[in-house]
N, C-alpha and C positions, 0 to 999 in steps of 0.2 A: 504494500500500500504506500502510495506517495503521501508523506506526512503533510505536504502543502495542501492536500485535499481534506485533511481532517477538520471536522467541525470543532474548533477549539472551545467554544462556549459549551457545547454538549459534552465534550470530554471533561472539562473542569466540573461540570454539574455532577458527573458520575464518579469523580475522583474522591477518595477518602483517605484520611490519615489516621493511623492507629499508633498511639504513643507506646513506647516499649517499657515505660515505667509502670510498675504495678500500683494500683490505687486501692487502698484499704478504706472501707467505710468506717466511720466512727461509731455507727449505731449497731444494731443487731443484724443477724443474717436475714431475718425477715425484712428489715429496712432496706438492705442491699437488694434483695429480690424485687421488692416493690418500688425501687427507685424509679422516679418518673411518674408514678401513679400513687401518690400518698393516700388517696382515698380507697385504694384496693382493699377488699375485705380479706380476712384470713383464708376463706375458702378459695379465693382467686389466687392467692400467693402459695398456698400449700400444693405440693405436687399431687397429681392424680395417679392412681394405680396404673402401672404399665407405661407411664410417660417417661420415666427415667430408666436407664439401663440397670439391670440387676447385676450385682457382683457376687461371687461366691468365694 
């Protein structure tokens, strides 16, 4: 692909940056899971059966 034909605005819209530093939340694990939705109920935050991989 010729990069001169690239839609630069579209590319920048899809580009994301993920920092390498770990961020630890000051609150509880529940707070960390519900981050971004403070009004989330306990039922919405609690994992449903079969949703998480089981380890043995």
